DOKEMI-689532 format. One record per residue: residue in three letters; x, y, z of N, C-alpha, C in turn. Coordinates in steps of 0.05 Angstrom, whole numbers, padded with zeros to 5 digits, always signed. Layout:
<atoms>
AlaXYZXYZXYZ...
</atoms>
This chain:
<atoms>
Met-00405+01167+00812-00434+01169+00833-00455+01145+00815Thr-00463+01153+00785-00473+01134+00783-00466+01110+00776Ser-00436+01100+00772-00426+01077+00774-00427+01065+00798Arg-00423+01073+00818-00423+01057+00841-00452+01051+00849Thr-00463+01074+00838-00495+01051+00852-00504+01041+00834Ser-00497+01039+00808-00507+01010+00790-00485+00987+00792Thr-00467+00987+00806-00452+00966+00811-00465+00949+00838Ala-00469+00977+00864-00482+00961+00886-00504+00940+00880Ala-00521+00954+00861-00550+00947+00856-00543+00918+00838Gln-00523+00914+00823-00511+00888+00813-00512+00867+00830Thr-00491+00875+00855-00479+00856+00872-00501+00852+00884Ala-00517+00869+00894-00544+00855+00909-00564+00845+00895Glu-00569+00847+00875-00589+00830+00863-00575+00796+00854Ala-00547+00804+00842-00539+00771+00843-00524+00757+00875Gly-00534+00778+00891-00528+00765+00924-00510+00733+00924His-00514+00712+00924-00499+00681+00928-00501+00672+00895Ala-00512+00677+00884-00512+00663+00852-00484+00649+00853Gly-00467+00635+00843-00441+00620+00843-00439+00608+00859Glu-00445+00606+00885-00441+00594+00910-00453+00565+00906Glu-00443+00550+00924-00456+00521+00919-00470+00511+00947Ala-00489+00498+00950-00497+00483+00974-00506+00453+00966Val-00508+00441+00992-00511+00413+00992-00540+00408+01008Leu-00557+00401+00989-00594+00405+00989-00599+00367+00990Asp-00620+00366+01003-00650+00348+01015-00668+00357+00983Val-00670+00337+00968-00690+00344+00942-00712+00334+00953Gly-00728+00349+00950-00761+00349+00960-00782+00349+00937Pro-00804+00350+00935-00825+00341+00913-00816+00349+00891Val-00829+00347+00866-00823+00352+00847-00846+00391+00843Ala-00840+00399+00835-00864+00425+00823-00864+00437+00794His-00890+00441+00789-00890+00456+00766-00873+00479+00759Gly-00855+00476+00734-00840+00482+00722-00811+00473+00716Gly-00811+00443+00717-00781+00425+00715-00762+00431+00731His-00769+00432+00766-00756+00436+00782-00771+00411+00804Cys-00749+00414+00830-00758+00401+00854-00757+00426+00871Val-00770+00419+00894-00766+00440+00916-00753+00433+00945Ala-00731+00445+00945-00706+00437+00967-00711+00458+00987Arg-00693+00462+01012-00694+00490+01025-00665+00491+01036His-00657+00517+01037-00632+00526+01050-00622+00541+01065Glu-00622+00537+01094-00622+00562+01122-00651+00568+01113Gly-00669+00551+01113-00704+00558+01109-00714+00581+01092Arg-00682+00579+01075-00695+00589+01044-00712+00566+01023Val-00732+00573+01005-00736+00551+00988-00724+00556+00961Val-00713+00528+00960-00694+00538+00929-00708+00518+00908Phe-00712+00530+00880-00709+00512+00860-00697+00497+00846Val-00696+00469+00852-00675+00462+00838-00672+00440+00817Arg-00658+00452+00796-00665+00431+00770-00655+00408+00764His-00655+00388+00744-00641+00364+00749-00629+00346+00772Ala-00651+00344+00787-00654+00330+00803-00674+00304+00812Ile-00680+00301+00828-00705+00274+00825-00708+00274+00864Pro-00741+00273+00871-00740+00277+00902-00731+00254+00905Gly-00721+00267+00930-00700+00243+00949-00676+00244+00954Glu-00665+00252+00931-00638+00250+00926-00626+00278+00945Lys-00599+00271+00950-00582+00291+00959-00557+00298+00945Val-00562+00330+00934-00544+00344+00922-00527+00351+00922Arg-00499+00370+00902-00494+00393+00911-00502+00404+00886Val-00505+00439+00890-00515+00451+00868-00504+00473+00878Arg-00507+00494+00857-00489+00514+00844-00518+00534+00834Leu-00513+00551+00862-00534+00572+00863-00537+00588+00837Thr-00561+00584+00815-00553+00610+00797-00578+00630+00795Glu-00585+00631+00817-00611+00661+00819-00616+00664+00854Ala-00598+00682+00860-00590+00673+00895-00591+00699+00906Gly-00610+00726+00895-00614+00745+00914-00615+00754+00937Asp-00603+00773+00952-00615+00774+00985-00641+00771+00991Asp-00657+00790+00975-00688+00802+00976-00705+00780+00963Ala-00694+00760+00946-00709+00750+00931-00732+00721+00959Lys-00750+00720+00945-00773+00699+00958-00765+00669+00960Phe-00747+00664+00935-00729+00640+00932-00711+00643+00915Trp-00698+00616+00914-00674+00620+00899-00671+00594+00878Arg-00654+00592+00860-00650+00578+00830-00630+00563+00849Ala-00631+00542+00836-00602+00523+00830-00603+00504+00810Asp-00575+00490+00796-00573+00471+00785-00558+00447+00804Val-00564+00429+00788-00549+00398+00806-00514+00410+00794Ile-00504+00402+00802-00476+00387+00800-00459+00369+00809Glu-00470+00346+00820-00460+00331+00838-00481+00317+00851Val-00488+00290+00851-00498+00272+00870-00488+00256+00885Leu-00499+00261+00900-00482+00252+00928-00498+00227+00941Glu-00527+00224+00935-00536+00201+00946-00565+00196+00915Ala-00562+00188+00896-00579+00180+00873-00601+00166+00879Ser-00618+00175+00862-00652+00157+00862-00640+00144+00847Pro-00657+00117+00850-00658+00097+00838-00667+00096+00804Asp-00679+00120+00802-00695+00128+00774-00673+00141+00759Arg-00647+00149+00765-00628+00159+00751-00622+00152+00729Val-00609+00156+00715-00597+00153+00690-00575+00173+00678Glu-00558+00160+00659-00539+00170+00642-00553+00185+00626His-00544+00226+00634-00566+00248+00614-00553+00231+00574Phe-00580+00231+00555-00573+00219+00531-00561+00241+00515Trp-00558+00268+00540-00544+00292+00510-00529+00311+00527Arg-00506+00310+00520-00483+00322+00535-00487+00356+00543Pro-00500+00363+00521-00493+00391+00521-00525+00402+00544Ala-00543+00380+00549-00564+00385+00566-00563+00370+00588Asp-00539+00355+00601-00538+00350+00624-00513+00367+00639Ser-00541+00381+00668-00519+00394+00675-00497+00388+00698Leu-00497+00364+00697-00462+00351+00718-00445+00363+00696Arg-00450+00349+00671-00419+00353+00654-00416+00383+00642Ala-00443+00400+00637-00440+00427+00635-00431+00439+00643Trp-00432+00443+00676-00420+00459+00702-00392+00457+00700Ser-00383+00422+00689-00350+00412+00701-00342+00430+00687His-00346+00438+00653-00341+00456+00638-00341+00479+00645Gly-00347+00491+00664-00352+00516+00675-00379+00545+00665His-00399+00519+00648-00429+00537+00638-00452+00517+00643Pro-00473+00530+00648-00503+00518+00644-00502+00498+00623Pro-00520+00481+00634-00533+00466+00610-00550+00483+00591Val-00556+00465+00565-00579+00479+00554-00609+00475+00561Gly-00628+00484+00554-00654+00476+00562-00667+00459+00546Gly-00690+00455+00545-00707+00439+00519-00706+00406+00537Ala-00684+00394+00558-00689+00369+00562-00683+00359+00591Glu-00696+00378+00610-00693+00379+00635-00701+00354+00655Phe-00710+00337+00636-00722+00312+00648-00702+00283+00639Gly-00681+00292+00619-00665+00276+00610-00657+00254+00631His-00645+00263+00652-00631+00249+00668-00656+00225+00689Ile-00676+00221+00678-00696+00214+00687-00707+00186+00671Thr-00715+00160+00689-00723+00140+00670-00750+00159+00662Pro-00754+00145+00635-00784+00152+00624-00818+00139+00642Asp-00806+00122+00652-00825+00112+00671-00836+00138+00700Arg-00814+00145+00712-00810+00167+00733-00816+00186+00714Gln-00812+00194+00699-00807+00221+00689-00848+00231+00681Arg-00862+00201+00671-00888+00208+00677-00905+00208+00701Ser-00886+00190+00723-00900+00191+00747-00895+00228+00759Leu-00875+00234+00755-00863+00254+00761-00885+00281+00755Lys-00889+00272+00724-00914+00304+00713-00945+00287+00722Ala-00954+00268+00733-00976+00257+00735-00978+00276+00772Asp-00953+00273+00788-00957+00287+00808-00963+00323+00808Val-00949+00328+00787-00948+00360+00780-00984+00369+00776Leu-00993+00350+00754-01021+00352+00747-01042+00353+00779Gly-01039+00332+00789-01051+00329+00811-01052+00350+00827Glu-01024+00364+00835-01018+00377+00849-01039+00404+00843Gln-01039+00409+00819-01048+00434+00801-01075+00433+00806Leu-01093+00409+00805-01113+00408+00803-01126+00416+00833Thr-01110+00400+00856-01129+00411+00880-01109+00433+00891Arg-01088+00450+00874-01086+00476+00899-01106+00500+00875Leu-01103+00496+00848-01117+00516+00835-01151+00518+00817Ala-01143+00486+00816-01175+00477+00806-01196+00470+00838Gly-01194+00466+00850-01202+00471+00886-01210+00435+00893Phe-01198+00417+00880-01209+00387+00886-01194+00381+00912Glu-01215+00367+00928-01199+00361+00957-01190+00334+00952Gln-01201+00317+00934-01181+00294+00924-01180+00291+00888Met-01167+00267+00886-01167+00272+00858-01186+00264+00843Pro-01198+00272+00814-01224+00264+00811-01230+00247+00802Ser-01243+00226+00802-01253+00203+00792-01249+00193+00764Val-01253+00212+00758-01251+00207+00727-01224+00218+00704Trp-01208+00220+00731-01177+00206+00719-01165+00191+00735Thr-01147+00168+00719-01137+00139+00724-01121+00158+00744Gly-01109+00184+00742-01077+00196+00754-01057+00186+00740Gly-01052+00181+00718-01042+00171+00695-01029+00187+00673Val-01003+00192+00670-00993+00203+00649-00989+00183+00625Glu-01000+00182+00598-01004+00161+00586-00977+00166+00563Gln-00967+00148+00551-00937+00151+00542-00949+00142+00508Val-00933+00150+00497-00951+00166+00465-00918+00157+00449Gly-00920+00147+00433-00897+00150+00406-00878+00129+00402Glu-00884+00103+00423-00865+00082+00426-00860+00069+00411Lys-00879+00066+00387-00878+00047+00361-00856+00059+00345His-00854+00091+00347-00831+00100+00331-00807+00105+00344Asp-00800+00107+00369-00774+00114+00386-00767+00090+00406Gly-00785+00067+00405-00781+00033+00418-00779+00046+00453Gly-00802+00071+00459-00791+00077+00483-00774+00096+00500Thr-00756+00093+00479-00730+00122+00486-00738+00141+00491Gly-00758+00155+00474-00771+00190+00479-00750+00204+00464Leu-00736+00196+00440-00722+00208+00428-00739+00217+00398Gly-00719+00228+00386-00730+00241+00359-00762+00245+00350Trp-00780+00257+00364-00804+00256+00367-00811+00288+00353Arg-00791+00311+00356-00801+00331+00345-00803+00339+00318Thr-00815+00343+00304-00827+00347+00283-00810+00384+00281Arg-00815+00403+00299-00802+00419+00298-00785+00437+00323Ala-00765+00445+00320-00745+00456+00330-00738+00480+00329Ser-00735+00494+00359-00721+00527+00362-00692+00524+00363Phe-00677+00540+00343-00645+00546+00360-00647+00577+00354Ser-00612+00584+00379-00610+00614+00370-00584+00608+00355Val-00567+00631+00356-00545+00630+00337-00522+00645+00361Thr-00502+00635+00362-00478+00641+00383-00469+00667+00366Pro-00455+00681+00373-00450+00716+00378-00423+00704+00348Gly-00415+00677+00346-00398+00671+00322-00415+00657+00301Gly-00443+00662+00296-00456+00655+00279-00459+00613+00273Arg-00459+00612+00302-00465+00582+00295-00483+00575+00316Leu-00501+00545+00304-00530+00546+00314-00519+00532+00343Gly-00541+00530+00354-00537+00543+00394-00565+00538+00406Met-00574+00539+00426-00591+00535+00448-00582+00548+00472His-00597+00572+00478-00600+00577+00510-00598+00563+00527Ala-00582+00568+00558-00585+00556+00571-00615+00568+00585His-00621+00550+00607-00647+00561+00625-00643+00585+00627Arg-00667+00609+00626-00662+00628+00638-00636+00648+00638Ser-00630+00645+00615-00604+00658+00607-00599+00674+00579Asp-00582+00689+00575-00572+00698+00550-00559+00680+00539His-00538+00660+00548-00521+00647+00546-00528+00626+00533Ile-00515+00628+00504-00522+00611+00475-00499+00593+00475Ile-00502+00560+00481-00490+00542+00482-00485+00531+00453Pro-00462+00527+00434-00460+00512+00405-00475+00485+00410Val-00487+00471+00388-00497+00453+00391-00492+00435+00363Arg-00497+00408+00361-00482+00391+00335-00503+00367+00336Glu-00529+00365+00346-00544+00357+00345-00570+00364+00366Met-00591+00348+00357-00609+00350+00377-00634+00334+00382Pro-00624+00307+00400-00630+00289+00401-00666+00278+00396Leu-00681+00293+00408-00701+00302+00413-00717+00306+00385Ala-00700+00321+00367-00721+00321+00342-00718+00298+00323Ser-00731+00301+00299-00737+00281+00284-00707+00279+00265Glu-00701+00253+00250-00682+00242+00232-00679+00267+00211Ala-00709+00279+00200-00710+00302+00182-00696+00324+00191Ile-00697+00327+00216-00680+00365+00219-00656+00353+00230Asn-00644+00338+00234-00615+00325+00241-00607+00328+00213Ala-00616+00316+00195-00605+00309+00169-00595+00334+00154Leu-00610+00353+00162-00603+00384+00148-00573+00390+00159His-00562+00384+00182-00531+00393+00189-00529+00425+00186Leu-00547+00434+00201-00546+00468+00211-00531+00469+00222Trp-00515+00454+00238-00493+00470+00257-00464+00475+00238Glu-00459+00466+00210-00450+00463+00194-00445+00489+00187Leu-00460+00504+00179-00465+00532+00168-00464+00560+00191Asp-00449+00575+00169-00439+00599+00179-00473+00619+00177Leu-00479+00620+00205-00513+00630+00206-00502+00661+00222Gln-00478+00672+00212-00479+00708+00216-00500+00725+00202Ala-00508+00744+00222-00527+00752+00212-00557+00751+00223Val-00556+00720+00227-00580+00705+00239-00587+00707+00266Glu-00609+00716+00278-00609+00716+00311-00623+00691+00319Arg-00643+00684+00304-00647+00649+00304-00663+00636+00279Val-00665+00607+00295-00671+00592+00265-00693+00573+00273Glu-00719+00563+00257-00742+00552+00265-00734+00531+00241Val-00741+00503+00247-00747+00484+00230-00770+00468+00234Ala-00790+00461+00209-00805+00441+00213-00794+00426+00197Ala-00805+00395+00198-00800+00374+00181-00826+00351+00181Pro-00843+00360+00172-00866+00345+00184-00865+00309+00175Ala-00880+00302+00200-00874+00278+00202-00885+00254+00172Asn-00896+00271+00155-00897+00252+00135-00877+00246+00115Gly-00858+00258+00117-00841+00261+00103-00838+00277+00078Ser-00850+00299+00079-00851+00318+00055-00834+00346+00060Arg-00819+00358+00045-00798+00385+00050-00805+00399+00069Pro-00780+00391+00086-00783+00415+00104-00772+00445+00105Leu-00783+00455+00114-00777+00489+00122-00747+00495+00134Val-00739+00512+00137-00722+00526+00150-00728+00554+00151Leu-00738+00567+00178-00738+00595+00173-00716+00606+00191Leu-00704+00633+00174-00683+00650+00184-00694+00673+00201Ala-00698+00689+00227-00703+00713+00237-00674+00726+00235Pro-00671+00739+00212-00644+00758+00213-00644+00785+00234Ala-00622+00788+00231-00609+00815+00253-00618+00836+00237Pro-00630+00855+00247-00640+00884+00236-00613+00886+00223Gly-00629+00906+00207-00607+00907+00179-00594+00892+00157Thr-00596+00866+00164-00587+00845+00148-00599+00848+00120Lys-00569+00845+00105-00587+00842+00070-00599+00817+00057Glu-00611+00823+00043-00629+00798+00027-00606+00782+00016Lys-00592+00794+00011-00569+00784-00005-00554+00759+00010Arg-00550+00771+00039-00531+00751+00057-00552+00728+00064Leu-00578+00733+00068-00596+00710+00074-00594+00689+00051Arg-00601+00696+00034-00598+00684-00001-00574+00664+00010Ala-00550+00671+00014-00526+00656+00011-00528+00641+00025Ile-00540+00647+00052-00540+00624+00081-00561+00601+00058Ala-00588+00612+00050-00605+00596+00042-00591+00581+00020Ala-00576+00588+00003-00560+00571-00007-00542+00545-00008Asp-00533+00550+00027-00509+00525+00037-00537+00511+00054Val-00558+00514+00060-00576+00486+00070-00574+00464+00050Pro-00567+00446+00058-00566+00416+00042-00593+00406+00035Gly-00595+00387+00014-00618+00375+00014-00639+00391-00006Glu-00665+00387+00004-00691+00394-00013-00699+00414+00008Ala-00691+00422+00034-00711+00436+00043-00718+00465+00035Ser-00739+00477+00037-00747+00504+00030-00732+00522+00051Val-00726+00545+00051-00713+00569+00067-00729+00597+00064Ala-00741+00603+00077-00747+00628+00082-00741+00645+00111Ala-00748+00667+00102-00741+00689+00128-00768+00699+00134Phe-00762+00710+00169-00792+00708+00179-00786+00740+00194Asp-00803+00753+00206-00798+00769+00216-00811+00764+00237Pro-00806+00762+00268-00820+00758+00291-00842+00777+00302Leu-00835+00803+00301-00851+00820+00299-00877+00823+00286Thr-00873+00823+00256-00897+00825+00239-00902+00803+00230Gly-00896+00779+00233-00896+00748+00221-00893+00747+00182Gln-00889+00771+00175-00880+00772+00161-00857+00751+00138Val-00863+00737+00119-00842+00707+00111-00836+00716+00092Thr-00815+00723+00082-00801+00726+00054-00790+00691+00046Gln-00799+00682+00015-00780+00650-00005-00752+00671+00004Leu-00737+00651+00009-00705+00645+00003-00707+00622-00019Arg-00717+00608-00014-00713+00581-00034-00737+00567-00026Gly-00753+00556-00050-00762+00539-00053-00790+00544-00036Arg-00810+00539-00016-00841+00549-00013-00832+00567+00016Thr-00858+00567+00029-00851+00593+00059-00872+00573+00070Trp-00875+00548+00059-00902+00533+00082-00899+00503+00073Val-00903+00482+00095-00900+00455+00096-00928+00445+00100Gln-00930+00422+00087-00953+00414+00082-00951+00380+00103Glu-00976+00384+00120-00971+00366+00141-01003+00344+00140Ser-00999+00326+00142-01013+00308+00148-01021+00294+00162Ala-01050+00293+00177-01057+00281+00200-01089+00275+00198Val-01101+00249+00212-01130+00240+00212-01149+00241+00185Gly-01127+00229+00169-01148+00236+00145-01146+00254+00129His-01139+00282+00134-01135+00308+00122-01101+00317+00125Glu-01111+00335+00098-01078+00346+00084-01082+00380+00103Tyr-01062+00384+00117-01058+00418+00123-01040+00434+00115Arg-01044+00454+00099-01015+00476+00093-01014+00487+00123Val-00988+00492+00127-00983+00508+00146-00965+00531+00148Thr-00964+00551+00145-00941+00577+00136-00929+00585+00157Gly-00894+00585+00154-00879+00601+00165-00880+00592+00201Glu-00889+00607+00220-00883+00600+00245-00916+00586+00254Gly-00936+00590+00236-00953+00580+00244-00959+00557+00263Phe-00973+00560+00282-00978+00528+00301-00981+00511+00282Trp-00969+00484+00298-00973+00450+00294-00964+00438+00315Gln-00978+00419+00319-00969+00400+00351-00941+00392+00334Ile-00916+00390+00354-00890+00392+00349-00884+00353+00354His-00906+00348+00372-00894+00319+00371-00908+00302+00344Arg-00895+00285+00330-00905+00274+00310-00927+00252+00311Asp-00934+00242+00333-00962+00233+00337-00978+00255+00354Ala-00974+00270+00357-00993+00294+00376-01022+00293+00366Pro-01021+00303+00339-01044+00305+00324-01058+00281+00327Gly-01052+00259+00317-01073+00235+00319-01084+00239+00342Thr-01066+00235+00361-01066+00233+00392-01088+00241+00405Leu-01089+00268+00402-01109+00295+00410-01132+00296+00402Val-01135+00292+00368-01164+00291+00351-01180+00262+00368Gly-01167+00236+00374-01171+00215+00378-01186+00219+00408Ala-01167+00232+00429-01184+00237+00450-01207+00257+00454Val-01199+00277+00442-01231+00300+00438-01254+00282+00422Thr-01250+00268+00402-01266+00257+00387-01283+00239+00404Glu-01267+00221+00422-01282+00197+00436-01295+00214+00455Phe-01287+00230+00472-01297+00246+00485-01331+00262+00476Leu-01331+00270+00457-01356+00287+00449-01370+00266+00437Gln-01362+00252+00427-01380+00227+00412-01380+00211+00427Gly-01381+00203+00446-01389+00187+00464-01406+00192+00480Gly-01411+00228+00491-01428+00232+00503-01453+00242+00482Asp-01450+00239+00447-01460+00239+00432-01471+00283+00435Phe-01447+00285+00437-01437+00323+00431-01438+00330+00408Ile-01435+00308+00398-01419+00316+00363-01437+00293+00347His-01457+00307+00325-01462+00283+00309-01477+00296+00282Pro-01486+00285+00256-01492+00296+00243-01518+00322+00246Gly-01505+00345+00239-01528+00361+00245-01519+00378+00273Ala-01503+00377+00290-01490+00389+00306-01483+00419+00298Val-01479+00437+00312-01476+00469+00314-01447+00466+00339Val-01420+00463+00326-01395+00472+00339-01381+00492+00334Ala-01359+00497+00351-01345+00511+00352-01307+00502+00361Asp-01293+00511+00345-01272+00504+00341-01254+00527+00353Leu-01242+00535+00379-01234+00558+00387-01203+00561+00393Tyr-01189+00577+00379-01156+00574+00373-01150+00555+00363Ala-01163+00557+00341-01162+00532+00324-01140+00526+00307Gly-01117+00555+00302-01087+00535+00287-01101+00540+00259Ala-01083+00517+00240-01095+00516+00214-01118+00496+00204Gly-01134+00479+00237-01150+00475+00225-01153+00435+00236Leu-01133+00433+00251-01127+00409+00255-01163+00389+00266Phe-01172+00406+00285-01193+00395+00299-01213+00407+00274Thr-01212+00433+00269-01243+00438+00253-01253+00415+00233Ala-01226+00411+00218-01225+00385+00192-01250+00367+00208Val-01234+00357+00222-01248+00327+00243-01281+00328+00250Leu-01287+00353+00266-01305+00362+00274-01328+00367+00234Ala-01322+00380+00222-01331+00384+00197-01342+00358+00185Asp-01321+00341+00195-01341+00308+00179-01353+00297+00199Ala-01357+00304+00218-01370+00295+00245-01400+00303+00239Val-01404+00326+00233-01429+00344+00229-01437+00340+00210Gly-01426+00331+00185-01433+00342+00169-01448+00363+00149Glu-01457+00360+00126-01467+00388+00117-01493+00403+00129Ala-01503+00385+00148-01526+00395+00156-01527+00409+00183Gly-01499+00402+00191-01485+00416+00212-01468+00446+00207Ser-01452+00453+00224-01438+00485+00226-01423+00481+00246Val-01392+00494+00234-01371+00494+00252-01365+00526+00250Leu-01356+00530+00274-01347+00562+00267-01315+00563+00286Ser-01296+00564+00266-01270+00558+00266-01256+00582+00272Val-01238+00594+00298-01232+00620+00303-01200+00617+00311Glu-01192+00638+00296-01158+00634+00300-01151+00666+00306Gly-01127+00669+00320-01122+00704+00321-01111+00709+00307Ala-01086+00688+00302-01061+00696+00275-01071+00696+00258Pro-01070+00716+00243-01076+00725+00212-01065+00698+00181Gly-01031+00696+00199-01028+00681+00174-01045+00648+00182Thr-01042+00644+00204-01053+00614+00212-01081+00614+00203Ser-01093+00635+00204-01125+00636+00194-01124+00633+00167Arg-01103+00647+00152-01111+00638+00124-01099+00610+00120Asp-01092+00603+00132-01080+00574+00122-01107+00547+00133Ala-01125+00565+00147-01147+00553+00153-01165+00553+00131Arg-01161+00569+00122-01187+00581+00102-01181+00563+00079Lys-01157+00555+00075-01141+00543+00049-01140+00519+00052Asn-01142+00509+00085-01146+00482+00088-01168+00470+00087Leu-01193+00484+00090-01219+00487+00093-01240+00495+00068His-01229+00503+00042-01244+00513+00036-01270+00501+00018Ser-01265+00471+00016-01289+00454+00003-01309+00455+00025Ala-01306+00447+00044-01322+00447+00073-01342+00472+00078Ala-01364+00470+00063-01375+00492+00068-01396+00492+00094Gln-01396+00484+00099-01403+00477+00139-01386+00491+00142Val-01362+00501+00146-01351+00519+00163-01346+00547+00151Glu-01337+00562+00184-01340+00582+00170-01311+00594+00196Val-01296+00606+00182-01269+00609+00189-01263+00638+00199Val-01259+00649+00219-01256+00676+00226-01236+00682+00234Gln-01218+00702+00231-01200+00705+00242-01201+00730+00271Gly-01192+00729+00292-01201+00754+00311-01201+00734+00343Arg-01199+00753+00359-01198+00739+00388-01226+00730+00388Val-01221+00710+00412-01239+00690+00416-01262+00704+00429Glu-01256+00724+00449-01276+00730+00462-01288+00750+00449Arg-01278+00770+00430-01289+00792+00410-01310+00767+00387Val-01293+00749+00373-01319+00728+00355-01343+00721+00366Leu-01342+00717+00399-01360+00701+00405-01383+00726+00416Arg-01377+00746+00423-01393+00764+00425-01415+00778+00399Gln-01392+00774+00379-01403+00783+00353-01420+00755+00335Lys-01414+00734+00347-01431+00715+00321-01445+00697+00354Pro-01452+00701+00364-01471+00691+00387-01489+00665+00373Arg-01485+00642+00380-01498+00610+00377-01499+00603+00398Asn-01524+00579+00393-01533+00554+00415-01510+00534+00404Phe-01496+00532+00418-01472+00509+00408-01478+00479+00426Asp-01476+00459+00410-01476+00431+00417-01450+00435+00436Ala-01431+00437+00426-01402+00430+00435-01384+00452+00426Leu-01358+00457+00441-01341+00471+00432-01316+00455+00440Val-01290+00460+00426-01268+00446+00432-01246+00478+00436Leu-01235+00473+00462-01215+00498+00468-01193+00490+00466Asp-01174+00507+00456-01149+00497+00453-01128+00517+00451Pro-01128+00533+00481-01118+00562+00478-01083+00555+00480Pro-01073+00581+00483-01038+00574+00477-01031+00575+00513Arg-01002+00575+00520-00997+00568+00541-01013+00577+00564Ala-01018+00614+00558-01029+00614+00577-01054+00610+00588Gly-01075+00589+00572-01097+00586+00581-01124+00611+00563Ala-01142+00599+00574-01164+00617+00566-01172+00638+00575Gly-01168+00644+00610-01172+00661+00629-01204+00664+00634Lys-01202+00679+00657-01229+00681+00669-01251+00697+00650Ala-01248+00716+00632-01263+00731+00615-01272+00708+00595Val-01248+00695+00581-01267+00677+00562-01279+00655+00573Val-01276+00646+00593-01288+00617+00603-01320+00626+00611Gly-01313+00663+00629-01348+00666+00627-01367+00669+00603Gln-01352+00673+00580-01367+00677+00560-01372+00640+00552Leu-01360+00623+00547-01362+00605+00540-01382+00593+00564Val-01384+00598+00586-01412+00592+00603-01426+00601+00593Ala-01429+00622+00585-01457+00639+00588-01466+00624+00550Ser-01447+00619+00537-01461+00611+00514-01475+00584+00516Arg-01474+00577+00535-01483+00547+00545-01487+00524+00529Pro-01463+00522+00519-01461+00495+00502-01463+00461+00522Arg-01473+00444+00508-01475+00423+00517-01450+00411+00535Ala-01429+00417+00516-01405+00407+00529-01380+00422+00518Ile-01348+00422+00532-01338+00424+00520-01313+00407+00524Ala-01292+00412+00497-01263+00387+00501-01247+00423+00506Tyr-01224+00410+00532-01218+00434+00534-01187+00413+00530Val-01168+00425+00510-01145+00413+00505-01123+00429+00516Ser-01101+00421+00536-01092+00445+00547-01054+00428+00539Cys-01030+00448+00535-00998+00438+00548-00992+00456+00575Asp-01004+00462+00588-01004+00475+00608-01027+00470+00641Pro-01002+00446+00657-01036+00445+00679-01040+00463+00699Ala-01023+00486+00700-01023+00511+00716-01051+00525+00707Ser-01053+00538+00671-01068+00554+00669-01089+00530+00660Phe-01092+00505+00654-01120+00485+00655-01133+00493+00675Ala-01118+00486+00707-01129+00481+00729-01130+00507+00728Arg-01122+00530+00728-01139+00555+00739-01164+00566+00717Asp-01164+00551+00700-01191+00550+00682-01213+00533+00686Leu-01205+00512+00698-01220+00498+00712-01231+00499+00727Gly-01217+00510+00751-01235+00524+00779-01252+00556+00768Tyr-01250+00565+00737-01268+00576+00743-01294+00569+00737Phe-01292+00545+00711-01312+00528+00702-01334+00514+00728Arg-01306+00504+00750-01323+00494+00777-01343+00509+00783Arg-01331+00540+00788-01349+00557+00808-01375+00564+00791Ser-01370+00562+00764-01395+00574+00746-01411+00543+00751Gly-01417+00525+00765-01430+00495+00759-01422+00477+00743Trp-01402+00481+00729-01392+00466+00703-01380+00443+00718Glu-01372+00408+00706-01364+00389+00718-01342+00379+00711Leu-01322+00366+00711-01300+00358+00698-01310+00328+00693Ala-01317+00316+00669-01331+00298+00660-01311+00274+00650Gly-01295+00289+00640-01271+00265+00631-01244+00276+00639Leu-01220+00265+00639-01193+00276+00640-01170+00258+00628Arg-01154+00259+00603-01125+00243+00601-01107+00266+00599Ala-01093+00246+00605-01063+00261+00609-01046+00244+00588Phe-01029+00261+00575-01004+00247+00551-00971+00262+00551Asp-00958+00243+00554-00934+00254+00551-00924+00258+00518Leu-00931+00290+00510-00922+00289+00485-00892+00301+00483Tyr-00888+00306+00507-00861+00322+00513-00838+00309+00524Pro-00838+00279+00524-00814+00260+00534-00790+00277+00538His-00775+00277+00568-00759+00283+00570-00751+00322+00572Thr-00776+00326+00581-00781+00357+00588-00798+00347+00601His-00804+00373+00626-00830+00376+00647-00854+00382+00640His-00863+00389+00607-00884+00393+00600-00908+00368+00597Leu-00929+00365+00591-00955+00342+00591-00971+00362+00577Glu-00989+00340+00556-01017+00351+00550-01038+00337+00561Thr-01057+00355+00556-01088+00339+00578-01110+00346+00558Val-01118+00332+00569-01151+00333+00543-01173+00332+00567Ala-01185+00350+00569-01217+00345+00585-01239+00355+00577Leu-01258+00336+00587-01290+00342+00577-01301+00350+00601Leu-01315+00379+00588-01334+00394+00611-01358+00391+00606Thr-01371+00388+00622-01405+00385+00616-01416+00411+00640Pro-01443+00419+00633-01454+00439+00653-01471+00424+00676Gly-01464+00433+00703-01479+00417+00722-01507+00412+00723Pro-01519+00397+00736-01540+00388+00741-01561+00418+00750
</atoms>
């Protein structure tokens, strides 16, 4: 009886997955897909371009689902902005012709770079309208997503990642997951990753007993770090054998994703990053912007907004929230000088320790490890300005409420997700705050992601 019930439930959940359909592709939507309809039902289609007619394979299509998902397997009427994908494992047309889904991480690789940025601008605009409550596009935004990194890649959008994450196949080979799937596809290159990452040739290693591999290769050319996440019960001897096979001078360490503990296997457990005239130590999985030009780009946008309005100056009181290893904190410390003060708040213990090391010589900086909402309650101050760079989920209603209550003169909000940014912006606007500046950057070419920097000020 149990077996029959289980089989019936699985069949109902699968529904029409695996079936094919011909669809007219509608507008782009947040999340890396376009919207289409099939027999009255919404279908989110990946690897398409608005205006195309395509044949798709349904990948999630339960009978009771509110919407379905699909991958393009054939283009019947192509957009003029369609190009051949630069990476075979991520090419939906090629992958499905070999009977398996494409890897994730390069879902816009079939689109010209200019159209990619145009689609990202459409997504940001739609989120600002739907979630932030704008009836029309805010006048402080030009409506464009700015290109970044062309001096390094010649406009190709390749080789920009200084960090990359990989899975491991059951046979112990380097791989990547298909989108929303447990299926791992072997890879022998990562074109979006820097030359230093690809030069490690990690796909040649026997990675059995490892579940995940993280690589950091600083843009300054300093020593890369390979992090191995072992399967439960793996002996250290096995990990040291893998570490010995990693070519070159890369450091190798093991890490536990649950505890964050990092164990040295070869070399050191951290990398040395350089940005905006400062040096930063970043340990293990500690956060650092992954595009080689992102640190300078984002710091430049934030300081331009805050200095342009005279919100940061010698003697000012400021805070860097979700501060990471101190990228913005160091620059804020320079701006306020010894007469000012900077509160740097980071939740991850290891990353907060990095910030202390990186900023130990700046007496005007106080580094506090803890949740932003708790620290703000414990250390209330009259801030001149705040820098807010939360994770993808955004700050949230409670934190926004605390920031509004602290009554700073301005907030620079850095975001990697247009939906959570627009939602939080809506909270600020309903509290009487205004959007005084907005820029958007293409820091993730060939993916659907983008980065925004906004200047928020209290209303009159």
